KOLTORKE-721174 format. One record per residue (C-alpha): residue number from 0; chain; x, y, z. Coordinates in steps of 0.2 Angstrom, whole numbers, plus 5000, padded with zeros to 4 digits. Layout:
// residues N
{NUM,"A",{X,Y,Z}}
...
This chain:
// residues 284
{0,"A",{4921,5022,4928}}
{1,"A",{4918,5008,4939}}
{2,"A",{4932,5001,4950}}
{3,"A",{4935,4985,4958}}
{4,"A",{4945,4984,4973}}
{5,"A",{4949,4968,4982}}
{6,"A",{4959,4968,4998}}
{7,"A",{4943,4977,5006}}
{8,"A",{4943,4969,5023}}
{9,"A",{4962,4972,5027}}
{10,"A",{4970,4992,5038}}
{11,"A",{4970,5002,5019}}
{12,"A",{4957,4995,5010}}
{13,"A",{4941,4997,5024}}
{14,"A",{4947,5014,5026}}
{15,"A",{4951,5016,5007}}
{16,"A",{4935,5010,5002}}
{17,"A",{4922,5022,5009}}
{18,"A",{4935,5035,5005}}
{19,"A",{4931,5028,4983}}
{20,"A",{4912,5031,4985}}
{21,"A",{4911,5047,4997}}
{22,"A",{4920,5055,4979}}
{23,"A",{4914,5044,4968}}
{24,"A",{4908,5057,4954}}
{25,"A",{4889,5053,4947}}
{26,"A",{4893,5039,4938}}
{27,"A",{4905,5031,4947}}
{28,"A",{4902,5013,4954}}
{29,"A",{4912,5005,4966}}
{30,"A",{4916,4985,4966}}
{31,"A",{4923,4975,4981}}
{32,"A",{4930,4957,4981}}
{33,"A",{4928,4947,4997}}
{34,"A",{4927,4933,5003}}
{35,"A",{4916,4932,5019}}
{36,"A",{4897,4939,5013}}
{37,"A",{4897,4945,5029}}
{38,"A",{4912,4955,5030}}
{39,"A",{4907,4964,5016}}
{40,"A",{4888,4969,5021}}
{41,"A",{4895,4986,5028}}
{42,"A",{4902,4990,5011}}
{43,"A",{4884,4988,5003}}
{44,"A",{4877,4998,5016}}
{45,"A",{4887,5010,5009}}
{46,"A",{4884,5009,4991}}
{47,"A",{4896,4996,4985}}
{48,"A",{4892,4981,4976}}
{49,"A",{4900,4968,4983}}
{50,"A",{4905,4952,4974}}
{51,"A",{4910,4934,4986}}
{52,"A",{4927,4925,4980}}
{53,"A",{4945,4920,4982}}
{54,"A",{4959,4929,4973}}
{55,"A",{4966,4912,4971}}
{56,"A",{4952,4907,4961}}
{57,"A",{4953,4911,4942}}
{58,"A",{4933,4905,4942}}
{59,"A",{4930,4922,4954}}
{60,"A",{4940,4933,4947}}
{61,"A",{4934,4933,4931}}
{62,"A",{4917,4936,4938}}
{63,"A",{4925,4950,4950}}
{64,"A",{4932,4961,4933}}
{65,"A",{4916,4957,4922}}
{66,"A",{4911,4975,4916}}
{67,"A",{4924,4986,4928}}
{68,"A",{4932,4997,4918}}
{69,"A",{4949,5000,4932}}
{70,"A",{4957,4988,4946}}
{71,"A",{4963,4992,4965}}
{72,"A",{4975,4978,4970}}
{73,"A",{4973,4983,4987}}
{74,"A",{4975,4964,4994}}
{75,"A",{4992,4958,5002}}
{76,"A",{4998,4945,5013}}
{77,"A",{5011,4947,5026}}
{78,"A",{5016,4948,5043}}
{79,"A",{5012,4934,5055}}
{80,"A",{5008,4923,5037}}
{81,"A",{5018,4910,5033}}
{82,"A",{5030,4912,5013}}
{83,"A",{5018,4903,5003}}
{84,"A",{5005,4911,5008}}
{85,"A",{5015,4930,5006}}
{86,"A",{5021,4922,4990}}
{87,"A",{5002,4913,4981}}
{88,"A",{4993,4931,4987}}
{89,"A",{5005,4946,4982}}
{90,"A",{5013,4939,4965}}
{91,"A",{5002,4924,4962}}
{92,"A",{4986,4929,4965}}
{93,"A",{4990,4947,4959}}
{94,"A",{4996,4941,4942}}
{95,"A",{4982,4930,4939}}
{96,"A",{4969,4943,4943}}
{97,"A",{4981,4955,4930}}
{98,"A",{4978,4941,4917}}
{99,"A",{4957,4940,4920}}
{100,"A",{4958,4962,4922}}
{101,"A",{4966,4960,4903}}
{102,"A",{4959,4946,4896}}
{103,"A",{4941,4953,4902}}
{104,"A",{4945,4971,4893}}
{105,"A",{4948,4982,4909}}
{106,"A",{4957,4998,4905}}
{107,"A",{4968,5002,4922}}
{108,"A",{4976,4992,4935}}
{109,"A",{4983,4999,4952}}
{110,"A",{4997,4988,4961}}
{111,"A",{5000,4993,4975}}
{112,"A",{5015,4989,4981}}
{113,"A",{5026,4992,4996}}
{114,"A",{5044,5003,5000}}
{115,"A",{5053,4988,5007}}
{116,"A",{5054,4982,4988}}
{117,"A",{5069,4991,4985}}
{118,"A",{5079,4981,4999}}
{119,"A",{5095,4988,5007}}
{120,"A",{5097,5010,5005}}
{121,"A",{5109,5019,4993}}
{122,"A",{5114,5033,5004}}
{123,"A",{5101,5045,4998}}
{124,"A",{5083,5044,4996}}
{125,"A",{5073,5031,4985}}
{126,"A",{5068,5036,4967}}
{127,"A",{5057,5023,4958}}
{128,"A",{5071,5020,4946}}
{129,"A",{5081,5014,4957}}
{130,"A",{5084,4995,4956}}
{131,"A",{5079,4982,4970}}
{132,"A",{5092,4974,4980}}
{133,"A",{5086,4960,4994}}
{134,"A",{5092,4965,5008}}
{135,"A",{5091,4974,5025}}
{136,"A",{5081,4969,5042}}
{137,"A",{5065,4971,5032}}
{138,"A",{5070,4961,5017}}
{139,"A",{5057,4942,5015}}
{140,"A",{5045,4934,5006}}
{141,"A",{5034,4951,5008}}
{142,"A",{5043,4963,4995}}
{143,"A",{5052,4949,4986}}
{144,"A",{5035,4945,4980}}
{145,"A",{5027,4961,4979}}
{146,"A",{5044,4963,4966}}
{147,"A",{5040,4952,4956}}
{148,"A",{5021,4955,4954}}
{149,"A",{5026,4973,4951}}
{150,"A",{5038,4968,4935}}
{151,"A",{5024,4955,4931}}
{152,"A",{5010,4965,4929}}
{153,"A",{5021,4980,4922}}
{154,"A",{5026,4966,4906}}
{155,"A",{5008,4961,4902}}
{156,"A",{5006,4971,4885}}
{157,"A",{4989,4978,4884}}
{158,"A",{4987,4985,4901}}
{159,"A",{4987,4999,4909}}
{160,"A",{4997,4998,4926}}
{161,"A",{5001,5010,4938}}
{162,"A",{5010,5005,4956}}
{163,"A",{5008,5015,4971}}
{164,"A",{5024,5007,4984}}
{165,"A",{5020,5014,5000}}
{166,"A",{5027,5017,5017}}
{167,"A",{5023,5012,5034}}
{168,"A",{5003,5016,5035}}
{169,"A",{4996,5023,5050}}
{170,"A",{4980,5033,5057}}
{171,"A",{4963,5033,5061}}
{172,"A",{4962,5020,5073}}
{173,"A",{4974,5007,5066}}
{174,"A",{4984,4997,5078}}
{175,"A",{5001,4998,5065}}
{176,"A",{5008,5010,5077}}
{177,"A",{5007,5003,5092}}
{178,"A",{5015,4985,5084}}
{179,"A",{5026,4995,5078}}
{180,"A",{5033,4995,5097}}
{181,"A",{5037,4978,5097}}
{182,"A",{5050,4979,5086}}
{183,"A",{5058,4997,5091}}
{184,"A",{5068,4988,5104}}
{185,"A",{5080,4983,5089}}
{186,"A",{5083,4999,5082}}
{187,"A",{5093,5013,5085}}
{188,"A",{5088,5028,5090}}
{189,"A",{5092,5039,5076}}
{190,"A",{5082,5025,5064}}
{191,"A",{5071,5032,5054}}
{192,"A",{5054,5025,5047}}
{193,"A",{5044,5031,5033}}
{194,"A",{5024,5034,5036}}
{195,"A",{5010,5039,5026}}
{196,"A",{4992,5044,5032}}
{197,"A",{4977,5036,5030}}
{198,"A",{4971,5047,5023}}
{199,"A",{4986,5052,5011}}
{200,"A",{4987,5035,5005}}
{201,"A",{4968,5039,4998}}
{202,"A",{4971,5051,4988}}
{203,"A",{4986,5046,4981}}
{204,"A",{4978,5029,4977}}
{205,"A",{4963,5041,4969}}
{206,"A",{4974,5049,4961}}
{207,"A",{4983,5035,4954}}
{208,"A",{4965,5027,4949}}
{209,"A",{4959,5043,4939}}
{210,"A",{4975,5052,4931}}
{211,"A",{4976,5048,4913}}
{212,"A",{4991,5044,4903}}
{213,"A",{5002,5036,4917}}
{214,"A",{5003,5019,4911}}
{215,"A",{5019,5009,4917}}
{216,"A",{5024,5022,4931}}
{217,"A",{5028,5020,4948}}
{218,"A",{5026,5031,4961}}
{219,"A",{5032,5033,4979}}
{220,"A",{5023,5037,4991}}
{221,"A",{5026,5045,5009}}
{222,"A",{5025,5061,5022}}
{223,"A",{5037,5074,5020}}
{224,"A",{5044,5069,5040}}
{225,"A",{5052,5051,5044}}
{226,"A",{5052,5048,5062}}
{227,"A",{5066,5042,5072}}
{228,"A",{5064,5027,5085}}
{229,"A",{5065,5040,5100}}
{230,"A",{5051,5049,5094}}
{231,"A",{5038,5031,5091}}
{232,"A",{5042,5030,5111}}
{233,"A",{5039,5047,5111}}
{234,"A",{5023,5046,5104}}
{235,"A",{5018,5028,5112}}
{236,"A",{5021,5039,5127}}
{237,"A",{5034,5026,5133}}
{238,"A",{5050,5031,5138}}
{239,"A",{5064,5027,5130}}
{240,"A",{5075,5013,5136}}
{241,"A",{5093,5016,5138}}
{242,"A",{5098,5001,5133}}
{243,"A",{5091,5009,5115}}
{244,"A",{5107,5020,5114}}
{245,"A",{5117,5003,5110}}
{246,"A",{5108,4998,5094}}
{247,"A",{5116,5004,5079}}
{248,"A",{5110,5010,5061}}
{249,"A",{5119,4999,5047}}
{250,"A",{5108,5008,5035}}
{251,"A",{5103,5026,5039}}
{252,"A",{5093,5028,5021}}
{253,"A",{5085,5014,5022}}
{254,"A",{5066,5012,5016}}
{255,"A",{5067,5032,5015}}
{256,"A",{5060,5037,4998}}
{257,"A",{5058,5051,4987}}
{258,"A",{5041,5058,4981}}
{259,"A",{5048,5071,4971}}
{260,"A",{5038,5059,4955}}
{261,"A",{5021,5060,4963}}
{262,"A",{5019,5078,4969}}
{263,"A",{5026,5085,4953}}
{264,"A",{5013,5074,4943}}
{265,"A",{5001,5069,4950}}
{266,"A",{5001,5084,4963}}
{267,"A",{5000,5073,4977}}
{268,"A",{5000,5085,4992}}
{269,"A",{5001,5077,5009}}
{270,"A",{4983,5081,5021}}
{271,"A",{4996,5076,5039}}
{272,"A",{5014,5080,5033}}
{273,"A",{5021,5070,5047}}
{274,"A",{5013,5059,5062}}
{275,"A",{5014,5073,5074}}
{276,"A",{5002,5084,5063}}
{277,"A",{4993,5070,5064}}
{278,"A",{4993,5067,5084}}
{279,"A",{4988,5087,5081}}
{280,"A",{4973,5085,5073}}
{281,"A",{4969,5068,5080}}
{282,"A",{4969,5057,5068}}
{283,"A",{4979,5044,5076}}
């Protein structure tokens, strides 16, 4: 199977591609789409085919999908970008890629989404059938554009779409965990964050990519032990500020997801069941 991967220079993509290349079977090939040829050199050295182009260029998309069997759309624009860019990349480019894939005869399309699409909580872990309810402290152009991309892709006839909703991703030198401390002072001490290590994101996406018979399925991805704000401070070796205990959590189940479907249907089991496990393994 030949697979096209987008978003390969982001935090998830740059760690995912080497895993895909390592695990590839004898007949499997990986193609990556990059905007800058220089940033694709490390993937070429690992054995990937590099195509230079922009997701927002339809001619580049047609070239990128030519001859491939599957697409893994990891590309995303979120923190620190204007809303119009988030919509252009997360929805418009994703749908354009889906149309190009369908026209090019691509068999499978794995769309990377986010558990932020659920919006407000339900008083329990969120399941894949839950509708999106805009709201909550993490709502904005990023989840709004991602849920629109999901809906548009799933509505495309003749395209085998599978969707992975990722939580907060960390590990292997990713600064995401450190960056979270900029938001932590605004959170309640008991507020929880659902997470997944890059190794577990890699195994989840690989399972979505290669498993037959799951067209149209959505899968929550996450570890077994969401962490509290207090634990984030402890992980970072920082003292918990006294003012933190004045904060309240209006939505205790915000972004806490149920992962039974991916465990039951795809055999997913976290390599790192918690961030503490990853820390003890030296995998942060």
